BALOBA-1460 file (C-alpha; in Angstrom, 3 decimals):
// residues 74
<rec num="1" residu="m" x="-0.074" y="0.191" z="-0.074"/>
<rec num="2" residu="n" x="1.196" y="3.551" z="-0.816"/>
<rec num="3" residu="t" x="0.959" y="6.747" z="1.158"/>
<rec num="4" residu="k" x="-1.597" y="7.939" z="-0.874"/>
<rec num="5" residu="e" x="-3.753" y="4.908" z="-0.556"/>
<rec num="6" residu="l" x="-3.011" y="4.778" z="3.060"/>
<rec num="7" residu="i" x="-4.890" y="8.247" z="3.268"/>
<rec num="8" residu="d" x="-7.596" y="7.405" z="1.273"/>
<rec num="9" residu="e" x="-8.194" y="4.650" z="3.604"/>
<rec num="10" residu="a" x="-7.791" y="6.717" z="6.901"/>
<rec num="11" residu="v" x="-10.084" y="9.447" z="5.728"/>
<rec num="12" residu="l" x="-13.099" y="6.935" z="5.430"/>
<rec num="13" residu="l" x="-12.466" y="5.955" z="9.139"/>
<rec num="14" residu="p" x="-14.895" y="7.639" z="11.785"/>
<rec num="15" residu="v" x="-13.911" y="10.735" z="12.947"/>
<rec num="16" residu="e" x="-12.561" y="9.697" z="16.774"/>
<rec num="17" residu="e" x="-10.729" y="6.938" z="14.737"/>
<rec num="18" residu="r" x="-9.141" y="9.490" z="12.293"/>
<rec num="19" residu="a" x="-8.019" y="11.631" z="15.547"/>
<rec num="20" residu="l" x="-6.306" y="8.783" z="17.168"/>
<rec num="21" residu="v" x="-4.432" y="8.032" z="13.914"/>
<rec num="22" residu="v" x="-3.773" y="11.797" z="13.550"/>
<rec num="23" residu="d" x="-2.485" y="11.916" z="17.569"/>
<rec num="24" residu="s" x="-0.315" y="8.638" z="16.992"/>
<rec num="25" residu="l" x="1.488" y="9.825" z="13.927"/>
<rec num="26" residu="l" x="2.217" y="13.229" z="15.922"/>
<rec num="27" residu="r" x="3.481" y="11.476" z="18.660"/>
<rec num="28" residu="s" x="5.828" y="9.565" z="16.683"/>
<rec num="29" residu="l" x="7.365" y="12.950" z="15.359"/>
<rec num="30" residu="n" x="7.520" y="14.344" z="18.866"/>
<rec num="31" residu="q" x="7.179" y="12.553" z="21.782"/>
<rec num="32" residu="p" x="5.756" y="13.618" z="24.825"/>
<rec num="33" residu="e" x="8.656" y="13.350" z="27.391"/>
<rec num="34" residu="s" x="8.152" y="15.894" z="30.118"/>
<rec num="35" residu="e" x="5.701" y="15.933" z="33.248"/>
<rec num="36" residu="i" x="3.452" y="18.576" z="31.630"/>
<rec num="37" residu="d" x="3.068" y="16.770" z="28.478"/>
<rec num="38" residu="k" x="1.505" y="13.795" z="30.786"/>
<rec num="39" residu="n" x="-0.802" y="16.028" z="32.716"/>
<rec num="40" residu="w" x="-2.028" y="17.402" z="29.437"/>
<rec num="41" residu="a" x="-2.640" y="14.137" z="27.986"/>
<rec num="42" residu="s" x="-4.103" y="13.077" z="31.412"/>
<rec num="43" residu="v" x="-6.861" y="15.818" z="31.439"/>
<rec num="44" residu="a" x="-7.423" y="15.674" z="27.462"/>
<rec num="45" residu="k" x="-8.299" y="12.261" z="28.473"/>
<rec num="46" residu="r" x="-10.527" y="12.898" z="31.552"/>
<rec num="47" residu="r" x="-12.499" y="15.712" z="29.300"/>
<rec num="48" residu="l" x="-13.168" y="13.661" z="26.252"/>
<rec num="49" residu="a" x="-14.473" y="11.251" z="28.804"/>
<rec num="50" residu="e" x="-16.547" y="13.636" z="30.634"/>
<rec num="51" residu="m" x="-18.342" y="14.607" z="27.065"/>
<rec num="52" residu="k" x="-18.766" y="10.965" z="26.255"/>
<rec num="53" residu="s" x="-20.238" y="10.277" z="29.473"/>
<rec num="54" residu="g" x="-22.885" y="13.322" z="29.162"/>
<rec num="55" residu="a" x="-21.497" y="14.833" z="32.051"/>
<rec num="56" residu="v" x="-20.646" y="18.120" z="30.572"/>
<rec num="57" residu="e" x="-22.168" y="19.877" z="27.331"/>
<rec num="58" residu="a" x="-19.968" y="21.088" z="24.727"/>
<rec num="59" residu="v" x="-20.271" y="24.964" z="24.179"/>
<rec num="60" residu="p" x="-19.587" y="26.138" z="20.317"/>
<rec num="61" residu="g" x="-16.389" y="27.786" z="20.423"/>
<rec num="62" residu="q" x="-18.316" y="31.051" z="18.580"/>
<rec num="63" residu="k" x="-20.404" y="30.792" z="21.935"/>
<rec num="64" residu="v" x="-17.165" y="30.795" z="23.846"/>
<rec num="65" residu="f" x="-15.644" y="34.018" z="22.088"/>
<rec num="66" residu="e" x="-19.028" y="36.070" z="22.005"/>
<rec num="67" residu="n" x="-18.952" y="35.591" z="25.953"/>
<rec num="68" residu="i" x="-15.327" y="36.781" z="26.268"/>
<rec num="69" residu="w" x="-16.404" y="39.758" z="23.962"/>
<rec num="70" residu="k" x="-19.348" y="40.491" z="26.042"/>
<rec num="71" residu="r" x="-16.766" y="40.617" z="29.361"/>
<rec num="72" residu="f" x="-14.595" y="43.150" z="27.908"/>
<rec num="73" residu="e" x="-17.426" y="45.478" z="26.240"/>
<rec num="74" residu="q" x="-18.617" y="46.494" z="29.915"/>
């Protein structure tokens, strides 16, 4: 399988699996070594689990920025 075929196959994966592939490839280029990287990875995994379980609700980025701008306008 050549690179183009591999990419063509990868884009057909569900979004979570594509994210896993991308993350794995990026980690192979720049492997996390510091304690900070490990902590961020732990936080990200916890937040993803919270999202999947419904414990927290996602807020669209546009809404987040609207709220920030409102704070500065007052």
